[in-house]
PDB file of N, CA, C, O and CB in Angstrom:
ATOM      1  N   MET A   1       4.339 -27.564  -5.531  1.00  0.00           N
ATOM      2  CA  MET A   1       3.103 -26.857  -5.752  1.00  0.00           C
ATOM      3  C   MET A   1       3.338 -25.338  -5.720  1.00  0.00           C
ATOM      4  O   MET A   1       2.745 -24.588  -6.495  1.00  0.00           O
ATOM      5  CB  MET A   1       2.064 -27.269  -4.704  1.00  0.00           C
ATOM      6  N   ARG A   2       4.207 -24.911  -4.817  1.00  0.00           N
ATOM      7  CA  ARG A   2       4.513 -23.470  -4.761  1.00  0.00           C
ATOM      8  C   ARG A   2       5.089 -22.991  -6.091  1.00  0.00           C
ATOM      9  O   ARG A   2       4.781 -21.895  -6.560  1.00  0.00           O
ATOM     10  CB  ARG A   2       5.508 -23.168  -3.610  1.00  0.00           C
ATOM     11  N   HIS A   3       5.922 -23.825  -6.681  1.00  0.00           N
ATOM     12  CA  HIS A   3       6.521 -23.481  -7.973  1.00  0.00           C
ATOM     13  C   HIS A   3       5.422 -23.375  -9.039  1.00  0.00           C
ATOM     14  O   HIS A   3       5.442 -22.459  -9.861  1.00  0.00           O
ATOM     15  CB  HIS A   3       7.589 -24.542  -8.387  1.00  0.00           C
ATOM     16  N   ASP A   4       4.481 -24.295  -9.023  1.00  0.00           N
ATOM     17  CA  ASP A   4       3.373 -24.266  -9.983  1.00  0.00           C
ATOM     18  C   ASP A   4       2.552 -22.989  -9.834  1.00  0.00           C
ATOM     19  O   ASP A   4       2.170 -22.372 -10.828  1.00  0.00           O
ATOM     20  CB  ASP A   4       2.471 -25.495  -9.800  1.00  0.00           C
ATOM     21  N   VAL A   5       2.285 -22.597  -8.600  1.00  0.00           N
ATOM     22  CA  VAL A   5       1.521 -21.371  -8.357  1.00  0.00           C
ATOM     23  C   VAL A   5       2.299 -20.161  -8.862  1.00  0.00           C
ATOM     24  O   VAL A   5       1.721 -19.255  -9.462  1.00  0.00           O
ATOM     25  CB  VAL A   5       1.197 -21.214  -6.851  1.00  0.00           C
ATOM     26  N   ALA A   6       3.603 -20.144  -8.621  1.00  0.00           N
ATOM     27  CA  ALA A   6       4.428 -19.030  -9.095  1.00  0.00           C
ATOM     28  C   ALA A   6       4.423 -18.956 -10.624  1.00  0.00           C
ATOM     29  O   ALA A   6       4.333 -17.868 -11.192  1.00  0.00           O
ATOM     30  CB  ALA A   6       5.872 -19.174  -8.577  1.00  0.00           C
ATOM     31  N   LEU A   7       4.518 -20.108 -11.287  1.00  0.00           N
ATOM     32  CA  LEU A   7       4.454 -20.132 -12.745  1.00  0.00           C
ATOM     33  C   LEU A   7       3.099 -19.649 -13.251  1.00  0.00           C
ATOM     34  O   LEU A   7       3.025 -18.906 -14.230  1.00  0.00           O
ATOM     35  CB  LEU A   7       4.732 -21.540 -13.263  1.00  0.00           C
ATOM     36  N   LEU A   8       2.043 -20.068 -12.590  1.00  0.00           N
ATOM     37  CA  LEU A   8       0.702 -19.634 -12.972  1.00  0.00           C
ATOM     38  C   LEU A   8       0.556 -18.122 -12.832  1.00  0.00           C
ATOM     39  O   LEU A   8      -0.024 -17.469 -13.700  1.00  0.00           O
ATOM     40  CB  LEU A   8      -0.352 -20.347 -12.120  1.00  0.00           C
ATOM     41  N   CYS A   9       1.074 -17.573 -11.754  1.00  0.00           N
ATOM     42  CA  CYS A   9       1.006 -16.119 -11.550  1.00  0.00           C
ATOM     43  C   CYS A   9       1.772 -15.386 -12.644  1.00  0.00           C
ATOM     44  O   CYS A   9       1.305 -14.368 -13.157  1.00  0.00           O
ATOM     45  CB  CYS A   9       1.567 -15.737 -10.164  1.00  0.00           C
ATOM     46  N   THR A  10       2.941 -15.897 -13.000  1.00  0.00           N
ATOM     47  CA  THR A  10       3.731 -15.284 -14.066  1.00  0.00           C
ATOM     48  C   THR A  10       2.993 -15.360 -15.399  1.00  0.00           C
ATOM     49  O   THR A  10       2.936 -14.380 -16.143  1.00  0.00           O
ATOM     50  CB  THR A  10       5.102 -15.967 -14.179  1.00  0.00           C
ATOM     51  N   ALA A  11       2.432 -16.523 -15.694  1.00  0.00           N
ATOM     52  CA  ALA A  11       1.687 -16.678 -16.947  1.00  0.00           C
ATOM     53  C   ALA A  11       0.486 -15.734 -16.981  1.00  0.00           C
ATOM     54  O   ALA A  11       0.217 -15.110 -18.008  1.00  0.00           O
ATOM     55  CB  ALA A  11       1.221 -18.139 -17.121  1.00  0.00           C
ATOM     56  N   PHE A  12      -0.232 -15.628 -15.871  1.00  0.00           N
ATOM     57  CA  PHE A  12      -1.398 -14.743 -15.829  1.00  0.00           C
ATOM     58  C   PHE A  12      -0.981 -13.280 -15.962  1.00  0.00           C
ATOM     59  O   PHE A  12      -1.710 -12.470 -16.535  1.00  0.00           O
ATOM     60  CB  PHE A  12      -2.181 -14.950 -14.526  1.00  0.00           C
ATOM     61  N   ASP A  13       0.191 -12.948 -15.430  1.00  0.00           N
ATOM     62  CA  ASP A  13       0.697 -11.586 -15.581  1.00  0.00           C
ATOM     63  C   ASP A  13       0.926 -11.277 -17.062  1.00  0.00           C
ATOM     64  O   ASP A  13       0.572 -10.200 -17.539  1.00  0.00           O
ATOM     65  CB  ASP A  13       2.008 -11.396 -14.776  1.00  0.00           C
ATOM     66  N   LEU A  14       1.514 -12.219 -17.774  1.00  0.00           N
ATOM     67  CA  LEU A  14       1.751 -12.023 -19.208  1.00  0.00           C
ATOM     68  C   LEU A  14       0.438 -11.984 -19.985  1.00  0.00           C
ATOM     69  O   LEU A  14       0.260 -11.144 -20.868  1.00  0.00           O
ATOM     70  CB  LEU A  14       2.652 -13.137 -19.757  1.00  0.00           C
ATOM     71  N   ILE A  15      -0.470 -12.881 -19.661  1.00  0.00           N
ATOM     72  CA  ILE A  15      -1.768 -12.910 -20.343  1.00  0.00           C
ATOM     73  C   ILE A  15      -2.528 -11.610 -20.087  1.00  0.00           C
ATOM     74  O   ILE A  15      -3.242 -11.121 -20.963  1.00  0.00           O
ATOM     75  CB  ILE A  15      -2.607 -14.125 -19.872  1.00  0.00           C
ATOM     76  N   GLY A  16      -2.375 -11.060 -18.902  1.00  0.00           N
ATOM     77  CA  GLY A  16      -3.050  -9.812 -18.548  1.00  0.00           C
ATOM     78  C   GLY A  16      -2.586  -8.609 -19.345  1.00  0.00           C
ATOM     79  O   GLY A  16      -3.204  -7.546 -19.283  1.00  0.00           O
ATOM     80  N   ARG A  17      -1.507  -8.766 -20.091  1.00  0.00           N
ATOM     81  CA  ARG A  17      -1.001  -7.662 -20.922  1.00  0.00           C
ATOM     82  C   ARG A  17      -1.644  -7.645 -22.306  1.00  0.00           C
ATOM     83  O   ARG A  17      -1.434  -6.711 -23.080  1.00  0.00           O
ATOM     84  CB  ARG A  17       0.516  -7.765 -21.066  1.00  0.00           C
ATOM     85  N   VAL A  18      -2.425  -8.672 -22.615  1.00  0.00           N
ATOM     86  CA  VAL A  18      -3.153  -8.710 -23.883  1.00  0.00           C
ATOM     87  C   VAL A  18      -4.194  -7.591 -23.848  1.00  0.00           C
ATOM     88  O   VAL A  18      -4.915  -7.450 -22.860  1.00  0.00           O
ATOM     89  CB  VAL A  18      -3.829 -10.120 -24.123  1.00  0.00           C
ATOM     90  N   PRO A  19      -4.279  -6.800 -24.910  1.00  0.00           N
ATOM     91  CA  PRO A  19      -5.170  -5.626 -24.883  1.00  0.00           C
ATOM     92  C   PRO A  19      -6.584  -5.901 -24.364  1.00  0.00           C
ATOM     93  O   PRO A  19      -7.109  -5.095 -23.596  1.00  0.00           O
ATOM     94  CB  PRO A  19      -5.271  -5.058 -26.258  1.00  0.00           C
ATOM     95  N   GLY A  20      -7.201  -6.981 -24.747  1.00  0.00           N
ATOM     96  CA  GLY A  20      -8.564  -7.252 -24.300  1.00  0.00           C
ATOM     97  C   GLY A  20      -8.678  -7.660 -22.843  1.00  0.00           C
ATOM     98  O   GLY A  20      -9.774  -7.677 -22.284  1.00  0.00           O
ATOM     99  N   LEU A  21      -7.550  -7.988 -22.227  1.00  0.00           N
ATOM    100  CA  LEU A  21      -7.566  -8.450 -20.840  1.00  0.00           C
ATOM    101  C   LEU A  21      -6.918  -7.471 -19.873  1.00  0.00           C
ATOM    102  O   LEU A  21      -6.826  -7.744 -18.677  1.00  0.00           O
ATOM    103  CB  LEU A  21      -6.874  -9.774 -20.740  1.00  0.00           C
ATOM    104  N   ARG A  22      -6.470  -6.335 -20.388  1.00  0.00           N
ATOM    105  CA  ARG A  22      -5.873  -5.345 -19.486  1.00  0.00           C
ATOM    106  C   ARG A  22      -6.911  -4.894 -18.463  1.00  0.00           C
ATOM    107  O   ARG A  22      -8.079  -4.690 -18.791  1.00  0.00           O
ATOM    108  CB  ARG A  22      -5.325  -4.125 -20.282  1.00  0.00           C
ATOM    109  N   GLY A  23      -6.479  -4.749 -17.268  1.00  0.00           N
ATOM    110  CA  GLY A  23      -7.382  -4.316 -16.204  1.00  0.00           C
ATOM    111  C   GLY A  23      -8.026  -5.467 -15.455  1.00  0.00           C
ATOM    112  O   GLY A  23      -8.577  -5.267 -14.373  1.00  0.00           O
ATOM    113  N   VAL A  24      -7.965  -6.682 -16.019  1.00  0.00           N
ATOM    114  CA  VAL A  24      -8.485  -7.852 -15.319  1.00  0.00           C
ATOM    115  C   VAL A  24      -7.406  -8.303 -14.338  1.00  0.00           C
ATOM    116  O   VAL A  24      -6.267  -8.531 -14.744  1.00  0.00           O
ATOM    117  CB  VAL A  24      -8.878  -9.010 -16.325  1.00  0.00           C
ATOM    118  N   PRO A  25      -7.737  -8.434 -13.074  1.00  0.00           N
ATOM    119  CA  PRO A  25      -6.713  -8.746 -12.066  1.00  0.00           C
ATOM    120  C   PRO A  25      -6.309 -10.220 -12.062  1.00  0.00           C
ATOM    121  O   PRO A  25      -6.428 -10.891 -11.037  1.00  0.00           O
ATOM    122  CB  PRO A  25      -7.216  -8.361 -10.689  1.00  0.00           C
ATOM    123  N   LEU A  26      -5.837 -10.723 -13.189  1.00  0.00           N
ATOM    124  CA  LEU A  26      -5.495 -12.141 -13.307  1.00  0.00           C
ATOM    125  C   LEU A  26      -4.410 -12.578 -12.326  1.00  0.00           C
ATOM    126  O   LEU A  26      -4.586 -13.598 -11.660  1.00  0.00           O
ATOM    127  CB  LEU A  26      -5.047 -12.441 -14.712  1.00  0.00           C
ATOM    128  N   PRO A  27      -3.288 -11.848 -12.205  1.00  0.00           N
ATOM    129  CA  PRO A  27      -2.257 -12.305 -11.259  1.00  0.00           C
ATOM    130  C   PRO A  27      -2.762 -12.334  -9.813  1.00  0.00           C
ATOM    131  O   PRO A  27      -2.424 -13.239  -9.049  1.00  0.00           O
ATOM    132  CB  PRO A  27      -1.030 -11.402 -11.352  1.00  0.00           C
ATOM    133  N   GLU A  28      -3.564 -11.349  -9.448  1.00  0.00           N
ATOM    134  CA  GLU A  28      -4.106 -11.318  -8.082  1.00  0.00           C
ATOM    135  C   GLU A  28      -5.038 -12.498  -7.853  1.00  0.00           C
ATOM    136  O   GLU A  28      -5.042 -13.096  -6.777  1.00  0.00           O
ATOM    137  CB  GLU A  28      -4.853  -9.993  -7.819  1.00  0.00           C
ATOM    138  N   MET A  29      -5.829 -12.830  -8.870  1.00  0.00           N
ATOM    139  CA  MET A  29      -6.733 -13.970  -8.757  1.00  0.00           C
ATOM    140  C   MET A  29      -5.936 -15.264  -8.630  1.00  0.00           C
ATOM    141  O   MET A  29      -6.282 -16.129  -7.825  1.00  0.00           O
ATOM    142  CB  MET A  29      -7.678 -14.038  -9.973  1.00  0.00           C
ATOM    143  N   ALA A  30      -4.884 -15.401  -9.409  1.00  0.00           N
ATOM    144  CA  ALA A  30      -4.048 -16.605  -9.344  1.00  0.00           C
ATOM    145  C   ALA A  30      -3.383 -16.719  -7.976  1.00  0.00           C
ATOM    146  O   ALA A  30      -3.301 -17.810  -7.413  1.00  0.00           O
ATOM    147  CB  ALA A  30      -2.978 -16.587 -10.458  1.00  0.00           C
ATOM    148  N   ARG A  31      -2.905 -15.590  -7.439  1.00  0.00           N
ATOM    149  CA  ARG A  31      -2.277 -15.621  -6.112  1.00  0.00           C
ATOM    150  C   ARG A  31      -3.292 -16.018  -5.041  1.00  0.00           C
ATOM    151  O   ARG A  31      -2.969 -16.794  -4.142  1.00  0.00           O
ATOM    152  CB  ARG A  31      -1.660 -14.247  -5.773  1.00  0.00           C
ATOM    153  N   ALA A  32      -4.507 -15.497  -5.129  1.00  0.00           N
ATOM    154  CA  ALA A  32      -5.536 -15.816  -4.135  1.00  0.00           C
ATOM    155  C   ALA A  32      -5.906 -17.302  -4.182  1.00  0.00           C
ATOM    156  O   ALA A  32      -5.994 -17.962  -3.147  1.00  0.00           O
ATOM    157  CB  ALA A  32      -6.791 -14.950  -4.366  1.00  0.00           C
ATOM    158  N   VAL A  33      -6.118 -17.811  -5.379  1.00  0.00           N
ATOM    159  CA  VAL A  33      -6.460 -19.234  -5.515  1.00  0.00           C
ATOM    160  C   VAL A  33      -5.276 -20.092  -5.095  1.00  0.00           C
ATOM    161  O   VAL A  33      -5.446 -21.095  -4.402  1.00  0.00           O
ATOM    162  CB  VAL A  33      -6.879 -19.568  -6.972  1.00  0.00           C
ATOM    163  N   GLY A  34      -4.083 -19.700  -5.512  1.00  0.00           N
ATOM    164  CA  GLY A  34      -2.880 -20.450  -5.143  1.00  0.00           C
ATOM    165  C   GLY A  34      -2.674 -20.495  -3.644  1.00  0.00           C
ATOM    166  O   GLY A  34      -2.332 -21.542  -3.094  1.00  0.00           O
ATOM    167  N   ALA A  35      -2.877 -19.378  -2.981  1.00  0.00           N
ATOM    168  CA  ALA A  35      -2.714 -19.334  -1.523  1.00  0.00           C
ATOM    169  C   ALA A  35      -3.729 -20.261  -0.848  1.00  0.00           C
ATOM    170  O   ALA A  35      -3.405 -20.947   0.122  1.00  0.00           O
ATOM    171  CB  ALA A  35      -2.877 -17.882  -0.998  1.00  0.00           C
ATOM    172  N   SER A  36      -4.942 -20.272  -1.363  1.00  0.00           N
ATOM    173  CA  SER A  36      -5.979 -21.145  -0.807  1.00  0.00           C
ATOM    174  C   SER A  36      -5.602 -22.616  -0.980  1.00  0.00           C
ATOM    175  O   SER A  36      -5.734 -23.407  -0.047  1.00  0.00           O
ATOM    176  CB  SER A  36      -7.335 -20.864  -1.478  1.00  0.00           C
ATOM    177  N   VAL A  37      -5.142 -22.974  -2.151  1.00  0.00           N
ATOM    178  CA  VAL A  37      -4.742 -24.357  -2.416  1.00  0.00           C
ATOM    179  C   VAL A  37      -3.566 -24.743  -1.523  1.00  0.00           C
ATOM    180  O   VAL A  37      -3.553 -25.835  -0.955  1.00  0.00           O
ATOM    181  CB  VAL A  37      -4.373 -24.544  -3.907  1.00  0.00           C
ATOM    182  N   LEU A  38      -2.588 -23.865  -1.397  1.00  0.00           N
ATOM    183  CA  LEU A  38      -1.422 -24.168  -0.556  1.00  0.00           C
ATOM    184  C   LEU A  38      -1.818 -24.341   0.908  1.00  0.00           C
ATOM    185  O   LEU A  38      -1.261 -25.188   1.605  1.00  0.00           O
ATOM    186  CB  LEU A  38      -0.373 -23.058  -0.681  1.00  0.00           C
ATOM    187  N   ARG A  39      -2.775 -23.544   1.374  1.00  0.00           N
ATOM    188  CA  ARG A  39      -3.253 -23.711   2.756  1.00  0.00           C
ATOM    189  C   ARG A  39      -3.918 -25.072   2.930  1.00  0.00           C
ATOM    190  O   ARG A  39      -3.750 -25.723   3.961  1.00  0.00           O
ATOM    191  CB  ARG A  39      -4.243 -22.583   3.132  1.00  0.00           C
ATOM    192  N   GLN A  40      -4.672 -25.499   1.922  1.00  0.00           N
ATOM    193  CA  GLN A  40      -5.337 -26.802   2.008  1.00  0.00           C
ATOM    194  C   GLN A  40      -4.334 -27.958   1.976  1.00  0.00           C
ATOM    195  O   GLN A  40      -4.611 -29.041   2.490  1.00  0.00           O
ATOM    196  CB  GLN A  40      -6.340 -26.956   0.865  1.00  0.00           C
ATOM    197  N   LEU A  41      -3.185 -27.726   1.379  1.00  0.00           N
ATOM    198  CA  LEU A  41      -2.156 -28.761   1.322  1.00  0.00           C
ATOM    199  C   LEU A  41      -1.267 -28.772   2.559  1.00  0.00           C
ATOM    200  O   LEU A  41      -0.427 -29.660   2.707  1.00  0.00           O
ATOM    201  CB  LEU A  41      -1.306 -28.571   0.091  1.00  0.00           C
ATOM    202  N   ASP A  42      -1.441 -27.797   3.449  1.00  0.00           N
ATOM    203  CA  ASP A  42      -0.666 -27.741   4.690  1.00  0.00           C
ATOM    204  C   ASP A  42      -1.294 -28.728   5.675  1.00  0.00           C
ATOM    205  O   ASP A  42      -2.281 -28.417   6.342  1.00  0.00           O
ATOM    206  CB  ASP A  42      -0.632 -26.276   5.288  1.00  0.00           C
ATOM    207  N   LEU A  43      -0.712 -29.906   5.753  1.00  0.00           N
ATOM    208  CA  LEU A  43      -1.308 -30.964   6.565  1.00  0.00           C
ATOM    209  C   LEU A  43      -1.291 -30.640   8.056  1.00  0.00           C
ATOM    210  O   LEU A  43      -2.177 -31.081   8.788  1.00  0.00           O
ATOM    211  CB  LEU A  43      -0.583 -32.266   6.322  1.00  0.00           C
ATOM    212  N   GLN A  44      -0.301 -29.880   8.519  1.00  0.00           N
ATOM    213  CA  GLN A  44      -0.273 -29.494   9.927  1.00  0.00           C
ATOM    214  C   GLN A  44      -1.451 -28.581  10.250  1.00  0.00           C
ATOM    215  O   GLN A  44      -2.111 -28.747  11.276  1.00  0.00           O
ATOM    216  CB  GLN A  44       1.057 -28.795  10.273  1.00  0.00           C
ATOM    217  N   GLU A  45      -1.709 -27.619   9.370  1.00  0.00           N
ATOM    218  CA  GLU A  45      -2.847 -26.725   9.569  1.00  0.00           C
ATOM    219  C   GLU A  45      -4.158 -27.496   9.502  1.00  0.00           C
ATOM    220  O   GLU A  45      -5.073 -27.231  10.281  1.00  0.00           O
ATOM    221  CB  GLU A  45      -2.839 -25.603   8.524  1.00  0.00           C
ATOM    222  N   GLU A  46      -4.253 -28.439   8.588  1.00  0.00           N
ATOM    223  CA  GLU A  46      -5.462 -29.260   8.483  1.00  0.00           C
ATOM    224  C   GLU A  46      -5.676 -30.069   9.763  1.00  0.00           C
ATOM    225  O   GLU A  46      -6.806 -30.186  10.237  1.00  0.00           O
ATOM    226  CB  GLU A  46      -5.371 -30.204   7.265  1.00  0.00           C
ATOM    227  N   ALA A  47      -4.604 -30.627  10.327  1.00  0.00           N
ATOM    228  CA  ALA A  47      -4.718 -31.398  11.565  1.00  0.00           C
ATOM    229  C   ALA A  47      -5.178 -30.507  12.713  1.00  0.00           C
ATOM    230  O   ALA A  47      -6.010 -30.909  13.526  1.00  0.00           O
ATOM    231  CB  ALA A  47      -3.376 -32.062  11.914  1.00  0.00           C
ATOM    232  N   THR A  48      -4.635 -29.301  12.773  1.00  0.00           N
ATOM    233  CA  THR A  48      -5.047 -28.354  13.815  1.00  0.00           C
ATOM    234  C   THR A  48      -6.522 -28.010  13.666  1.00  0.00           C
ATOM    235  O   THR A  48      -7.256 -27.979  14.654  1.00  0.00           O
ATOM    236  CB  THR A  48      -4.193 -27.070  13.756  1.00  0.00           C
ATOM    237  N   ASN A  49      -6.961 -27.751  12.439  1.00  0.00           N
ATOM    238  CA  ASN A  49      -8.361 -27.423  12.205  1.00  0.00           C
ATOM    239  C   ASN A  49      -9.279 -28.586  12.581  1.00  0.00           C
ATOM    240  O   ASN A  49     -10.353 -28.370  13.143  1.00  0.00           O
ATOM    241  CB  ASN A  49      -8.572 -27.040  10.744  1.00  0.00           C
ATOM    242  N   LEU A  50      -8.869 -29.798  12.278  1.00  0.00           N
ATOM    243  CA  LEU A  50      -9.670 -30.970  12.638  1.00  0.00           C
ATOM    244  C   LEU A  50      -9.756 -31.117  14.161  1.00  0.00           C
ATOM    245  O   LEU A  50     -10.808 -31.460  14.700  1.00  0.00           O
ATOM    246  CB  LEU A  50      -9.069 -32.248  12.009  1.00  0.00           C
ATOM    247  N   ALA A  51      -8.646 -30.855  14.843  1.00  0.00           N
ATOM    248  CA  ALA A  51      -8.626 -30.963  16.307  1.00  0.00           C
ATOM    249  C   ALA A  51      -9.539 -29.916  16.928  1.00  0.00           C
ATOM    250  O   ALA A  51     -10.213 -30.185  17.922  1.00  0.00           O
ATOM    251  CB  ALA A  51      -7.189 -30.804  16.848  1.00  0.00           C
ATOM    252  N   LEU A  52      -9.562 -28.726  16.346  1.00  0.00           N
ATOM    253  CA  LEU A  52     -10.422 -27.664  16.875  1.00  0.00           C
ATOM    254  C   LEU A  52     -11.892 -27.961  16.646  1.00  0.00           C
ATOM    255  O   LEU A  52     -12.738 -27.580  17.455  1.00  0.00           O
ATOM    256  CB  LEU A  52     -10.065 -26.332  16.240  1.00  0.00           C
ATOM    257  N   ALA A  53     -12.198 -28.632  15.562  1.00  0.00           N
ATOM    258  CA  ALA A  53     -13.590 -28.931  15.213  1.00  0.00           C
ATOM    259  C   ALA A  53     -14.148 -30.101  16.038  1.00  0.00           C
ATOM    260  O   ALA A  53     -15.362 -30.268  16.148  1.00  0.00           O
ATOM    261  CB  ALA A  53     -13.698 -29.251  13.718  1.00  0.00           C
ATOM    262  N   ALA A  54     -13.260 -30.894  16.606  1.00  0.00           N
ATOM    263  CA  ALA A  54     -13.709 -32.083  17.336  1.00  0.00           C
ATOM    264  C   ALA A  54     -14.161 -31.752  18.731  1.00  0.00           C
ATOM    265  O   ALA A  54     -14.568 -32.644  19.475  1.00  0.00           O
ATOM    266  CB  ALA A  54     -12.612 -33.108  17.398  1.00  0.00           C
TER     267      ALA A  54
END
């Protein structure tokens, strides 16, 4: 999944160079969403959060 997020960030960086999309923070958005998804896939962190909520 980390590899997929890295590829997405690279692709968004390239897409962001298209004249109509310059200035749109696509790579930053991809990194933010990717980081969120990776945190949700961290089963140890999820277990800790569940234990705290109980």
